[in-house]
C-alpha positions as CSV (number, residue, x, y, z in Angstrom):
1,M,58.1,172.0,160.9
2,L,58.9,168.6,161.2
3,S,61.8,167.1,159.0
4,F,61.6,164.2,156.9
5,F,62.8,161.8,159.3
6,D,60.4,162.8,162.1
7,S,57.5,162.5,159.7
8,W,57.8,160.5,156.6
9,F,60.3,158.3,157.3
10,P,58.5,156.1,159.8
11,F,55.4,156.0,157.7
12,I,57.8,154.6,155.1
13,Y,59.5,152.4,157.3
14,L,56.5,151.0,159.0
15,Y,54.7,150.3,155.5
16,V,57.7,148.9,153.5
17,V,59.1,146.7,156.2
18,G,55.7,145.9,157.3
19,G,54.3,145.3,153.9
20,I,57.3,142.9,153.2
21,F,56.0,141.0,156.4
22,F,52.4,140.9,155.5
23,F,52.9,140.3,151.9
24,S,55.2,137.4,152.3
25,G,52.6,136.1,154.9
26,I,50.1,136.4,151.9
27,Y,52.4,134.7,149.4
28,L,53.1,131.7,152.0
29,I,49.0,131.4,152.8
30,R,48.5,131.1,149.2
31,K,51.6,129.0,148.1
32,M,50.8,126.4,150.7
33,G,47.2,126.1,150.2
34,A,45.9,127.5,153.2
35,I,43.5,129.5,151.3
36,D,41.3,128.4,148.3
37,L,40.1,131.2,146.2
38,T,37.6,129.4,144.6
39,I,35.6,129.5,148.0
40,K,33.4,132.3,148.3
41,R,34.4,133.0,151.9
42,H,38.3,132.8,151.5
43,R,37.8,135.1,148.5
44,K,36.0,137.5,151.0
45,W,38.6,137.1,154.1
46,Y,41.2,137.7,151.5
47,R,39.9,141.1,150.3
48,I,39.4,141.9,153.6
49,M,43.1,141.6,154.4
50,L,44.1,143.7,151.5
51,F,41.7,146.2,152.2
52,G,42.5,146.7,155.8
53,F,46.5,147.0,154.8
54,F,45.7,149.7,152.0
55,Y,43.0,151.3,154.2
56,F,45.2,151.9,157.0
57,V,48.1,153.1,154.7
58,A,46.0,155.6,153.2
59,L,44.3,156.8,156.5
60,H,48.1,157.0,158.0
61,F,48.9,159.0,154.8
62,I,45.8,161.2,155.1
63,L,46.5,162.2,158.8
64,I,50.0,162.7,158.5
65,I,49.1,165.2,155.6
66,A,46.6,167.1,158.0
67,A,48.8,167.2,160.9
68,L,51.9,168.7,159.0
69,Y,50.1,171.1,156.4
70,F,46.8,172.0,158.4
């Protein structure tokens, strides 16, 4: 069985460090006015970006669980 540092540490590192950069970018986009959430098209792509991030977190999590325990 793989240790924590071989299985979960890369996952945590990837989504914590990557999440900091991703959400910093989202914050800057909103702060600078590059996205106007009153426009329907902008709301759509904002939701797609957030969904995509959390989708890949969930997918990666499920695949790690499957690889370790099944």
